[in-house]
VOPAGU-2260 file (C-alpha; in pm, 1 decimal, decimal comma):
REM VOPAGU-2260
SITE   aa  ch    i         X         Y         Z
SITE  MET   A    0    1076,3     622,8   -6850,2
SITE  GLY   A    1    1436,9     594,9   -6963,6
SITE  ALA   A    2    1386,9     871,9   -7219,0
SITE  HIS   A    3    1280,4    1106,8   -6941,7
SITE  LEU   A    4    1584,7    1021,9   -6732,6
SITE  ARG   A    5    1823,8    1088,5   -7018,1
SITE  ARG   A    6    1700,6    1448,5   -7039,9
SITE  LEU   A    7    1792,5    1531,0   -6680,7
SITE  LYS   A    8    2100,9    1744,8   -6635,5
SITE  PRO   A    9    2332,4    1688,7   -6340,1
SITE  ALA   A   10    2425,5    1990,0   -6131,2
SITE  ALA   A   11    2727,0    2150,7   -6298,2
SITE  THR   A   12    2874,9    2237,4   -5959,1
SITE  GLY   A   13    2815,6    1891,5   -5814,4
SITE  ARG   A   14    2581,4    2049,6   -5558,2
SITE  LEU   A   15    2220,8    2158,2   -5567,6
SITE  ALA   A   16    2133,2    2522,5   -5509,6
SITE  LEU   A   17    1974,7    2472,0   -5165,8
SITE  GLU   A   18    2181,7    2179,3   -5044,6
SITE  GLY   A   19    2233,0    2210,2   -4669,6
SITE  LEU   A   20    1907,4    2399,4   -4609,3
SITE  LYS   A   21    1687,9    2222,2   -4351,7
SITE  VAL   A   22    1309,8    2260,4   -4366,9
SITE  ALA   A   23    1053,0    2143,9   -4110,9
SITE  ASP   A   24     728,9    2117,3   -4306,4
SITE  PHE   A   25     411,4    2131,4   -4094,3
SITE  SER   A   26     195,7    2224,6   -4396,2
SITE  TRP   A   27     -64,3    2006,5   -4564,3
SITE  TYR   A   28    -289,3    1965,9   -4867,2
SITE  ILE   A   29    -163,6    2134,6   -5186,9
SITE  ALA   A   30     -29,6    2488,6   -5155,8
SITE  GLY   A   31     201,7    2449,9   -4855,3
SITE  PRO   A   32     360,9    2126,2   -4977,3
SITE  TRP   A   33     409,7    2283,2   -5321,7
SITE  MET   A   34     604,7    2566,3   -5157,9
SITE  VAL   A   35     830,2    2313,1   -4989,5
SITE  ARG   A   36     874,7    2114,5   -5310,8
SITE  TYR   A   37    1045,7    2414,0   -5470,5
SITE  LEU   A   38    1303,4    2390,6   -5193,6
SITE  ALA   A   39    1332,4    2011,4   -5182,2
SITE  ASP   A   40    1379,6    1980,5   -5559,2
SITE  HIS   A   41    1684,0    2204,3   -5528,2
SITE  GLY   A   42    1849,3    2005,0   -5252,6
SITE  ALA   A   43    1694,4    2121,6   -4925,5
SITE  THR   A   44    1638,5    1850,0   -4666,7
SITE  ALA   A   45    1262,5    1881,0   -4627,2
SITE  VAL   A   46    1092,1    1678,0   -4355,9
SITE  ARG   A   47     713,9    1644,5   -4356,2
SITE  VAL   A   48     570,4    1636,9   -4004,6
SITE  GLU   A   49     238,9    1446,8   -4005,9
SITE  SER   A   50      39,3    1225,3   -3773,9
SITE  SER   A   51    -119,1     890,3   -3842,6
SITE  ARG   A   52    -412,2    1017,5   -3636,5
SITE  ARG   A   53    -455,4    1310,0   -3873,1
SITE  PRO   A   54    -257,0    1257,4   -4195,0
SITE  ASP   A   55    -230,9    1512,4   -4472,6
SITE  GLY   A   56    -568,5    1524,5   -4646,5
SITE  THR   A   57    -399,3    1498,9   -4984,1
SITE  ARG   A   58    -308,8    1139,6   -4896,2
SITE  VAL   A   59    -676,2    1053,0   -4929,6
SITE  THR   A   60    -740,2    1269,7   -5236,5
SITE  PRO   A   61    -809,1    1081,6   -5561,9
SITE  PRO   A   62    -705,1     969,3   -5812,5
SITE  PHE   A   63    -542,7     662,7   -5659,3
SITE  LYS   A   64    -320,8     398,4   -5814,5
SITE  ASP   A   65    -550,8     132,2   -5967,7
SITE  ASN   A   66    -846,8     321,9   -5814,5
SITE  THR   A   67    -763,3     164,8   -5478,2
SITE  SER   A   68    -755,5     416,4   -5195,8
SITE  GLY   A   69    -486,4     420,2   -4928,6
SITE  LEU   A   70    -269,7     665,8   -4736,5
SITE  ASN   A   71      20,9     604,3   -4972,5
SITE  ARG   A   72    -164,6     564,3   -5303,1
SITE  SER   A   73    -273,2     916,3   -5399,3
SITE  VAL   A   74    -100,9    1036,8   -5714,8
SITE  VAL   A   75    -184,9    1394,8   -5613,4
SITE  PHE   A   76      18,6    1352,9   -5295,5
SITE  ALA   A   77     294,7    1184,5   -5494,5
SITE  ASN   A   78     314,4    1478,3   -5735,5
SITE  VAL   A   79     337,4    1743,3   -5464,0
SITE  ASN   A   80     568,4    1565,9   -5218,9
SITE  CYS   A   81     854,3    1401,1   -5404,6
SITE  ASN   A   82    1208,0    1467,2   -5278,2
SITE  LYS   A   83    1085,5    1489,3   -4915,4
SITE  TYR   A   84    1110,1    1280,6   -4600,5
SITE  SER   A   85     813,4    1186,6   -4380,0
SITE  ILE   A   86     796,1    1156,0   -4003,4
SITE  THR   A   87     497,5    1115,2   -3773,8
SITE  LEU   A   88     444,3    1310,3   -3453,9
SITE  ASP   A   89     128,1    1364,9   -3250,1
SITE  LEU   A   90     160,9    1736,5   -3175,1
SITE  GLY   A   91    -116,4    1713,1   -2917,6
SITE  HIS   A   92      58,6    1447,4   -2708,1
SITE  PRO   A   93     187,7    1571,6   -2368,0
SITE  ARG   A   94     536,6    1443,3   -2446,7
SITE  ALA   A   95     555,9    1592,8   -2795,3
SITE  ARG   A   96     699,5    1927,4   -2689,0
SITE  PRO   A   97    1063,3    1819,4   -2637,1
SITE  VAL   A   98    1054,3    1645,6   -2974,7
SITE  VAL   A   99     916,5    1956,4   -3147,9
SITE  THR   A  100    1188,9    2161,3   -2979,8
SITE  LYS   A  101    1457,5    1934,9   -3125,1
SITE  ILE   A  102    1303,5    1958,7   -3472,1
SITE  ILE   A  103    1301,4    2339,6   -3456,5
SITE  GLU   A  104    1657,5    2348,3   -3327,8
SITE  TRP   A  105    1754,6    2138,9   -3629,4
SITE  ALA   A  106    1564,5    2343,2   -3889,0
SITE  ASP   A  107    1651,9    2658,9   -4077,1
SITE  VAL   A  108    1297,2    2709,9   -4203,9
SITE  VAL   A  109     958,8    2618,9   -4053,7
SITE  ILE   A  110     651,1    2620,9   -4278,1
SITE  GLU   A  111     291,9    2572,1   -4162,8
SITE  SER   A  112     -47,8    2614,1   -4325,3
SITE  PHE   A  113    -295,4    2562,3   -4043,0
SITE  THR   A  114    -593,0    2785,2   -3973,8
SITE  PRO   A  115    -470,9    3090,1   -3774,7
SITE  GLY   A  116    -493,4    3013,1   -3405,2
SITE  THR   A  117    -381,7    2651,4   -3440,5
SITE  MET   A  118     -11,7    2720,1   -3387,4
SITE  GLU   A  119    -101,6    2946,6   -3096,2
SITE  ARG   A  120    -289,2    2660,1   -2928,9
SITE  LEU   A  121      11,8    2435,1   -2989,8
SITE  LYS   A  122     240,9    2707,1   -2848,9
SITE  LEU   A  123     426,2    2715,2   -3180,6
SITE  THR   A  124     379,0    3077,5   -3286,4
SITE  TYR   A  125     673,4    3262,1   -3438,1
SITE  GLY   A  126     751,8    3400,6   -3093,1
SITE  ASP   A  127     758,4    3049,0   -2947,8
SITE  VAL   A  128     969,4    2914,9   -3232,7
SITE  LYS   A  129    1206,2    3211,1   -3223,8
SITE  ALA   A  130    1260,7    3156,2   -2852,9
SITE  ILE   A  131    1389,2    2808,7   -2938,3
SITE  LYS   A  132    1599,9    2920,0   -3236,6
SITE  PRO   A  133    1651,7    3297,0   -3270,6
SITE  ASP   A  134    1753,1    3298,1   -3639,0
SITE  ILE   A  135    1467,7    3074,0   -3757,3
SITE  ILE   A  136    1271,5    3166,0   -4069,1
SITE  MET   A  137     904,1    3082,9   -4033,6
SITE  LEU   A  138     632,1    3103,1   -4297,3
SITE  SER   A  139     261,8    3080,5   -4216,4
SITE  ALA   A  140      34,8    3031,3   -4518,0
SITE  SER   A  141    -336,9    3075,0   -4456,0
SITE  VAL   A  142    -652,4    3159,5   -4648,1
SITE  GLN   A  143    -674,2    3526,0   -4544,6
SITE  GLY   A  144    -363,7    3597,8   -4338,8
SITE  GLN   A  145    -291,2    3586,7   -3967,7
SITE  ASP   A  146    -491,4    3893,1   -3861,9
SITE  GLY   A  147    -806,9    4080,0   -3954,0
SITE  PRO   A  148   -1179,9    4017,9   -3902,1
SITE  HIS   A  149   -1184,6    3704,3   -4120,8
SITE  ALA   A  150    -841,0    3564,8   -4042,2
SITE  LYS   A  151    -970,8    3260,6   -3854,6
SITE  HIS   A  152   -1207,4    3154,9   -4131,7
SITE  SER   A  153   -1079,7    2814,3   -4241,1
SITE  GLY   A  154   -1106,2    2696,2   -4598,2
SITE  PHE   A  155    -946,6    2538,6   -4902,3
SITE  GLY   A  156    -857,1    2653,6   -5250,2
SITE  TRP   A  157   -1203,4    2558,8   -5373,5
SITE  HIS   A  158   -1359,4    2806,8   -5130,7
SITE  LEU   A  159   -1103,6    3072,5   -5214,0
SITE  LEU   A  160   -1195,2    3052,5   -5582,7
SITE  ALA   A  161   -1530,6    3200,9   -5486,4
SITE  LEU   A  162   -1395,3    3438,5   -5223,2
SITE  ALA   A  163   -1134,4    3586,2   -5459,5
SITE  GLY   A  164   -1380,8    3627,2   -5746,5
SITE  PHE   A  165   -1262,9    3360,6   -5989,6
SITE  ILE   A  166   -1591,1    3169,6   -5997,9
SITE  GLU   A  167   -1791,1    3487,7   -6061,2
SITE  VAL   A  168   -1609,3    3549,7   -6391,1
SITE  THR   A  169   -1586,8    3185,6   -6505,1
SITE  GLY   A  170   -1858,3    3059,9   -6737,8
SITE  TRP   A  171   -2111,0    3208,0   -6980,4
SITE  SER   A  172   -2322,3    3520,7   -6944,5
SITE  ASP   A  173   -2652,3    3331,9   -6969,3
SITE  ARG   A  174   -2559,8    3059,6   -6718,9
SITE  PRO   A  175   -2465,9    3038,2   -6348,4
SITE  PRO   A  176   -2099,8    3075,4   -6245,6
SITE  THR   A  177   -1878,6    2775,7   -6324,9
SITE  GLN   A  178   -1623,0    2614,3   -6095,7
SITE  PRO   A  179   -1274,9    2604,0   -6255,1
SITE  ALA   A  180   -1129,9    2255,6   -6303,7
SITE  SER   A  181    -871,8    2290,0   -6025,4
SITE  ALA   A  182    -814,6    2481,9   -5703,3
SITE  TYR   A  183    -632,9    2748,5   -5903,4
SITE  THR   A  184    -540,3    2959,4   -5601,8
SITE  ASP   A  185    -339,8    2671,0   -5454,4
SITE  LEU   A  186    -123,9    2666,7   -5765,3
SITE  VAL   A  187     -51,6    3039,2   -5808,4
SITE  THR   A  188      32,0    3114,8   -5442,9
SITE  PRO   A  189     349,0    2901,0   -5390,1
SITE  PRO   A  190     581,0    3113,2   -5610,3
SITE  PHE   A  191     505,1    3415,4   -5389,2
SITE  ALA   A  192     606,2    3210,8   -5086,0
SITE  VAL   A  193     927,6    3090,6   -5247,8
SITE  ALA   A  194    1029,0    3445,5   -5346,0
SITE  ALA   A  195     968,2    3563,3   -4988,3
SITE  LEU   A  196    1163,0    3268,9   -4845,7
SITE  MET   A  197    1460,4    3336,6   -5072,4
SITE  ALA   A  198    1459,7    3701,2   -4962,4
SITE  ALA   A  199    1445,6    3594,7   -4597,0
SITE  LEU   A  200    1735,6    3354,6   -4645,0
SITE  LEU   A  201    1945,0    3631,0   -4802,9
SITE  TYR   A  202    1851,0    3863,4   -4517,8
SITE  ARG   A  203    1960,1    3603,0   -4263,0
SITE  LYS   A  204    2285,8    3545,2   -4449,3
SITE  ARG   A  205    2364,0    3917,6   -4435,1
SITE  THR   A  206    2240,2    3995,9   -4083,7
SITE  GLY   A  207    2220,8    3668,2   -3892,9
SITE  LYS   A  208    1855,0    3743,2   -3815,4
SITE  GLY   A  209    1549,6    3536,1   -3889,8
SITE  GLN   A  210    1219,3    3644,5   -4036,9
SITE  TYR   A  211     846,5    3577,2   -4012,7
SITE  ILE   A  212     642,9    3558,3   -4334,6
SITE  ASP   A  213     264,5    3591,9   -4314,6
SITE  LEU   A  214     125,7    3476,0   -4649,5
SITE  SER   A  215    -238,9    3528,2   -4744,4
SITE  HIS   A  216    -367,6    3309,6   -5028,7
SITE  TYR   A  217    -650,8    3557,8   -5077,5
SITE  GLU   A  218    -413,9    3848,8   -5133,4
SITE  ALA   A  219    -177,0    3650,6   -5353,4
SITE  SER   A  220    -464,3    3529,6   -5572,1
SITE  THR   A  221    -609,8    3872,9   -5639,6
SITE  HIS   A  222    -298,3    3957,6   -5841,6
SITE  PHE   A  223    -430,4    3726,8   -6112,8
SITE  LEU   A  224    -749,2    3928,6   -6148,3
SITE  SER   A  225    -572,2    4266,6   -6148,2
SITE  PRO   A  226    -707,1    4395,1   -6484,9
SITE  LEU   A  227   -1065,5    4324,5   -6380,2
SITE  LEU   A  228   -1015,4    4478,3   -6035,8
SITE  LEU   A  229    -853,6    4787,9   -6187,7
SITE  ASP   A  230   -1136,1    4821,4   -6439,0
SITE  CYS   A  231   -1384,4    4813,5   -6153,1
SITE  SER   A  232   -1183,2    5064,0   -5948,3
SITE  VAL   A  233   -1120,5    5312,7   -6229,5
SITE  ASN   A  234   -1423,2    5270,1   -6455,1
SITE  LYS   A  235   -1676,3    5136,5   -6200,9
SITE  ARG   A  236   -1737,9    4848,7   -6443,4
SITE  LEU   A  237   -1815,2    4507,8   -6296,9
SITE  PRO   A  238   -1665,2    4210,9   -6482,2
SITE  GLU   A  239   -1903,1    3974,1   -6658,7
SITE  ARG   A  240   -1883,7    3610,0   -6756,5
SITE  THR   A  241   -1794,3    3588,1   -7125,2
SITE  GLY   A  242   -1721,7    3218,9   -7178,9
SITE  ASN   A  243   -1423,1    3179,0   -7410,5
SITE  ARG   A  244   -1457,6    3519,5   -7569,4
SITE  SER   A  245   -1213,7    3808,4   -7558,8
SITE  PRO   A  246   -1282,6    4180,9   -7602,2
SITE  CYS   A  247    -974,8    4197,6   -7825,8
SITE  ALA   A  248   -1043,9    3909,6   -8066,7
SITE  ALA   A  249   -1312,4    3750,5   -8285,3
SITE  PRO   A  250   -1338,0    3463,7   -8344,1
SITE  HIS   A  251   -1193,1    3356,1   -8010,0
SITE  GLY   A  252   -1278,7    3023,3   -7855,6
SITE  ALA   A  253   -1257,7    2644,5   -7865,4
SITE  TYR   A  254   -1398,5    2485,3   -8180,5
SITE  PRO   A  255   -1480,4    2121,5   -8267,5
SITE  CYS   A  256   -1259,5    1913,3   -8494,7
SITE  LEU   A  257   -1280,4    1565,1   -8647,8
SITE  GLY   A  258   -1298,4    1281,8   -8396,8
SITE  ASN   A  259   -1464,6    1215,7   -8065,9
SITE  ASP   A  260   -1444,2    1523,3   -7841,3
SITE  LYS   A  261   -1153,9    1676,5   -8034,6
SITE  TRP   A  262   -1112,9    2053,8   -8027,4
SITE  CYS   A  263    -880,4    2335,8   -8119,1
SITE  ALA   A  264    -847,6    2685,0   -7972,3
SITE  ILE   A  265    -830,3    2981,1   -8211,4
SITE  GLY   A  266    -786,8    3354,3   -8151,2
SITE  VAL   A  267    -807,6    3608,1   -8436,0
SITE  PHE   A  268    -689,3    3949,3   -8317,6
SITE  ASP   A  269    -657,1    4149,6   -8641,4
SITE  ASP   A  270    -749,4    4150,9   -9008,6
SITE  ARG   A  271    -422,4    3988,5   -9116,6
SITE  GLN   A  272    -491,9    3694,6   -8888,7
SITE  TRP   A  273    -848,6    3681,5   -9020,8
SITE  GLU   A  274    -713,9    3642,0   -9373,4
SITE  GLY   A  275    -484,1    3366,1   -9245,2
SITE  PHE   A  276    -774,5    3186,9   -9080,5
SITE  CYS   A  277    -983,8    3203,0   -9399,8
SITE  LYS   A  278    -697,2    3059,4   -9603,5
SITE  ALA   A  279    -627,8    2779,0   -9354,3
SITE  ALA   A  280    -998,6    2689,9   -9345,5
SITE  GLY   A  281   -1011,1    2660,4   -9725,2
SITE  ASN   A  282   -1161,8    3004,3   -9794,9
SITE  PRO   A  283   -1523,0    2907,9   -9719,2
SITE  GLU   A  284   -1783,5    3111,1   -9901,3
SITE  TRP   A  285   -1935,4    3250,8   -9581,5
SITE  ALA   A  286   -1601,1    3412,1   -9491,4
SITE  ARG   A  287   -1646,8    3660,2   -9779,3
SITE  ASP   A  288   -1951,1    3811,3   -9608,0
SITE  PRO   A  289   -1873,5    4187,2   -9572,8
SITE  ARG   A  290   -1998,5    4178,3   -9213,5
SITE  PHE   A  291   -1685,0    3981,0   -9121,5
SITE  ALA   A  292   -1436,2    4195,4   -9316,4
SITE  THR   A  293   -1332,4    4405,7   -9014,5
SITE  PHE   A  294   -1282,9    4340,7   -8646,0
SITE  PRO   A  295   -1577,9    4561,7   -8536,7
SITE  GLY   A  296   -1800,6    4374,4   -8782,5
SITE  ARG   A  297   -1682,5    4035,3   -8661,2
SITE  LYS   A  298   -1739,3    4142,2   -8302,3
SITE  ARG   A  299   -2092,3    4269,1   -8371,5
SITE  ASN   A  300   -2184,3    3941,4   -8538,8
SITE  GLU   A  301   -1986,3    3711,6   -8310,0
SITE  ASP   A  302   -2267,5    3468,9   -8230,4
SITE  GLU   A  303   -2323,0    3386,4   -8596,2
SITE  LEU   A  304   -1950,0    3392,0   -8667,0
SITE  ASP   A  305   -1878,0    3134,3   -8396,8
SITE  GLY   A  306   -2131,4    2894,7   -8546,8
SITE  LEU   A  307   -1981,7    2931,0   -8894,1
SITE  VAL   A  308   -1625,4    2886,3   -8767,6
SITE  ALA   A  309   -1729,7    2572,3   -8578,1
SITE  GLY   A  310   -1888,8    2432,9   -8892,6
SITE  SER   A  311   -1563,7    2479,4   -9082,5
SITE  THR   A  312   -1324,1    2349,7   -8816,6
SITE  ALA   A  313   -1533,2    2033,7   -8772,9
SITE  ALA   A  314   -1406,1    1912,7   -9111,9
SITE  PHE   A  315   -1039,6    1915,0   -9002,8
SITE  VAL   A  316    -814,6    1701,5   -8786,5
SITE  ALA   A  317    -714,6    1931,2   -8499,8
SITE  ALA   A  318    -337,9    1890,9   -8544,6
SITE  ASP   A  319    -359,7    1955,0   -8919,8
SITE  LEU   A  320    -569,9    2268,1   -8882,2
SITE  VAL   A  321    -359,8    2405,9   -8598,8
SITE  GLY   A  322     -43,6    2350,0   -8803,8
SITE  ARG   A  323    -189,2    2541,1   -9096,3
SITE  LEU   A  324    -310,0    2825,4   -8876,5
SITE  GLN   A  325      19,6    2862,2   -8694,3
SITE  ALA   A  326     211,6    2862,0   -9024,9
SITE  LEU   A  327      -2,1    3158,9   -9132,1
SITE  GLY   A  328      54,7    3348,0   -8806,6
SITE  VAL   A  329    -285,1    3276,0   -8650,7
SITE  PRO   A  330    -278,5    3198,3   -8275,5
SITE  ALA   A  331    -408,8    2842,7   -8239,4
SITE  GLY   A  332    -354,3    2529,9   -8034,7
SITE  ILE   A  333    -484,2    2179,0   -7983,9
SITE  VAL   A  334    -709,6    2124,4   -7682,6
SITE  LYS   A  335    -516,9    1831,8   -7536,7
SITE  ASP   A  336    -624,0    1561,1   -7297,0
SITE  ALA   A  337    -399,5    1414,8   -7026,4
SITE  GLU   A  338    -258,2    1139,6   -7248,6
SITE  GLU   A  339    -163,1    1387,9   -7520,1
SITE  ILE   A  340      11,6    1606,3   -7263,6
SITE  GLN   A  341     208,3    1308,9   -7128,9
SITE  ASN   A  342     325,7    1230,2   -7483,1
SITE  ASP   A  343     388,2    1589,9   -7589,8
SITE  PRO   A  344     727,0    1599,0   -7769,1
SITE  GLN   A  345     816,2    1942,1   -7632,2
SITE  LEU   A  346     756,9    1837,2   -7272,2
SITE  GLN   A  347     945,8    1512,4   -7330,4
SITE  HIS   A  348    1239,3    1700,3   -7482,7
SITE  ARG   A  349    1249,3    1929,1   -7179,8
SITE  GLY   A  350    1236,5    1636,0   -6937,1
SITE  HIS   A  351     924,8    1780,9   -6778,5
SITE  PHE   A  352     796,6    1450,7   -6637,9
SITE  TRP   A  353    1021,7    1304,7   -6371,5
SITE  PRO   A  354    1002,3     923,8   -6339,5
SITE  PHE   A  355     989,5     757,2   -5999,5
SITE  ALA   A  356     942,8     404,5   -5863,7
SITE  HIS   A  357     719,4     428,5   -5557,7
SITE  ALA   A  358     679,7     149,2   -5302,0
SITE  GLU   A  359     300,3     135,1   -5342,0
SITE  ILE   A  360     218,3     332,0   -5655,3
SITE  GLY   A  361     495,7     173,4   -5858,9
SITE  GLU   A  362     636,9     348,2   -6163,8
SITE  HIS   A  363     486,3     691,5   -6219,7
SITE  THR   A  364     582,1    1042,2   -6323,5
SITE  VAL   A  365     548,5    1383,4   -6156,7
SITE  ASP   A  366     564,2    1734,4   -6298,8
SITE  ARG   A  367     904,8    1897,6   -6286,6
SITE  LEU   A  368     908,5    2260,6   -6175,3
SITE  PRO   A  369     858,4    2494,2   -6474,4
SITE  PHE   A  370    1210,2    2638,2   -6476,6
SITE  GLN   A  371    1565,9    2507,5   -6487,4
SITE  LEU   A  372    1869,6    2663,0   -6323,9
SITE  SER   A  373    2163,5    2646,0   -6561,7
SITE  LYS   A  374    2431,7    2549,3   -6307,2
SITE  THR   A  375    2228,6    2373,5   -6041,5
SITE  PRO   A  376    1913,1    2227,9   -6201,2
SITE  ALA   A  377    1661,9    2055,2   -5975,9
SITE  GLN   A  378    1692,3    1678,1   -5951,8
SITE  PRO   A  379    1451,2    1386,5   -5885,4
SITE  LEU   A  380    1607,2    1250,2   -5568,0
SITE  ARG   A  381    1333,3    1031,4   -5416,6
SITE  PRO   A  382     963,5     955,5   -5462,6
SITE  ALA   A  383     700,8    1092,3   -5226,6
SITE  PRO   A  384     741,3     923,4   -4887,1
SITE  LEU   A  385     516,7     667,3   -4727,1
SITE  LEU   A  386     358,1     798,8   -4409,7
SITE  GLY   A  387     623,8     795,2   -4136,1
SITE  GLN   A  388     873,7     597,6   -4343,3
SITE  ASP   A  389    1169,4     806,3   -4222,5
SITE  ASN   A  390    1096,8     803,7   -3848,8
SITE  GLU   A  391    1397,2     599,1   -3744,2
SITE  LEU   A  392    1632,9     772,5   -3988,6
SITE  PHE   A  393    1533,1    1121,2   -3884,7
SITE  TYR   A  394    1484,7    1082,5   -3511,8
SITE  THR   A  395    1786,5     864,2   -3436,3
SITE  ARG   A  396    2042,8     951,1   -3702,9
SITE  ILE   A  397    1963,2    1314,1   -3786,9
SITE  LEU   A  398    1832,6    1440,4   -3450,8
SITE  GLY   A  399    2055,6    1200,9   -3257,2
SITE  MET   A  400    1779,5    1061,2   -3037,2
SITE  PRO   A  401    1896,4     754,8   -2838,6
SITE  ASP   A  402    1745,1     427,5   -2957,6
SITE  ASP   A  403    1581,1     350,8   -2623,6
SITE  GLU   A  404    1412,6     695,4   -2616,8
SITE  PHE   A  405    1293,5     648,9   -2975,3
SITE  VAL   A  406    1141,4     310,1   -2891,7
SITE  GLU   A  407     976,9     448,7   -2577,7
SITE  LEU   A  408     820,6     742,2   -2766,6
SITE  LEU   A  409     695,9     503,0   -3030,6
SITE  ARG   A  410     541,8     278,9   -2766,2
SITE  GLU   A  411     367,0     572,1   -2598,3
SITE  GLY   A  412     219,2     701,1   -2925,5
SITE  VAL   A  413     416,5    1026,3   -2932,6
SITE  LEU   A  414     565,1     941,1   -3272,2
SITE  ASP   A  415     229,2     837,9   -3411,5
C-alpha cells in the first residue's frame, strides 16, 4: 500500500479544484454515485443522503469483505463512494421536510437518480428545490429521461444494456445474445453528467443563475453504438453478433496460451502485421499457405485461420508472445485477470489504485479516476462512509442544528 501512496501528487496550489463546492447526493446504486465521486475526489463536500429503512442497494451488492454480507462491507460501494460523507434521513417522515430544506439551502448542487415521479411525490422537483434556493443546480439521472411515453419505466444498467442494443450485438452469430460482464451503461454515463455539471457551474458563476440537468442513461449510452446506428440509418444494415471478430482485421480475437486459462488478444490489420505475426509465431508452415497471403484471403478463410492461430499461440507463454508481437508492430495484449491488473506495473506507476483503511472492510484499494489534473490532482481523502456515520457532524456542526433538536429527530426516527 505504501508504494501506491508514494505515487500520489499533492495539489500544487494547496487546494483541490472543487474545494468549497457542496453537493447533496440523493442518488443510489452505481451511475449516480460515480457522478458524485468525480466531484468529491476533487474536493467537493459530497454528502450522501440515505435511509436505514431503504439504504443504497449497492451496500448489499457483492462481493463483500471475507464473503460476509453487511451494509458496510460491499467493496462495490466502497469503490464508488470514497471521499464522501453519509447521513441518514427518512424522506417520507412527516417531519423530514424542514431538514430537507436546510440541506438544500446548504447545497450548491443536488443530484438524484430516482425513477421519474419520485421527486414529485416527495415535493422535491426542480421547481420545489429552486423555490428554496434560486441558484441551485440540480441533476436528475434516470433510465430514459424525465418525460416521454417511457419515462416512468424503472430499471437498472442491466436492463438498459438490452434496451440500448448492447446485448443484441454481444456474442456469436450462431448463439443467443450474451450479457456483457458489467452494467456498461452505468459506467459510460457519468462523464456526460460531469461535463454538464461543470458547464452549469460556469453558467452560474457568470450569471448567478442555477440550472436543471435532465440526463437520460438511454440517450447517453447510444453514443457508444454510433457506428452501428449510423450504418443502419444510412445503409439499412442491421448489426450482427460477430464474437471477437472485426471487419477490418484477420486474425482478430483472443487465443489460448500456455497455462491454465491463459490468453492473449491479437489483431492483424494489414499484410505487414501479418508478416510480423508469422515471425513472432516462429514462421509455422501453415502460414505460407497462399490463401492467407492477403487480407481478403485471410478474411475468406477466417474460420480455419483462427484454428491454426490458436494452435500456434498455445505453445507460448502469453507475456512472451505479446512482447514479441508488439516489438514487431502487431497489436496484441495479455488477457489479464483481476490479480494481474492489481499488480500491473503501469497502473502502479500511475498510482491508479488508491489505498484506504475502512472501519469494516479494512485495508483495500479503489480505482482512481482515469485522468490527473496537473495543478490540482484528485486526492484520496477518506474511505467510503459507514451508513449514517456523519449524522452528528453534518446536522449539528455543518447545518448548525441544535443538539436537543438533533436528539429529538433521532428519537422520532426522522434521521433514520
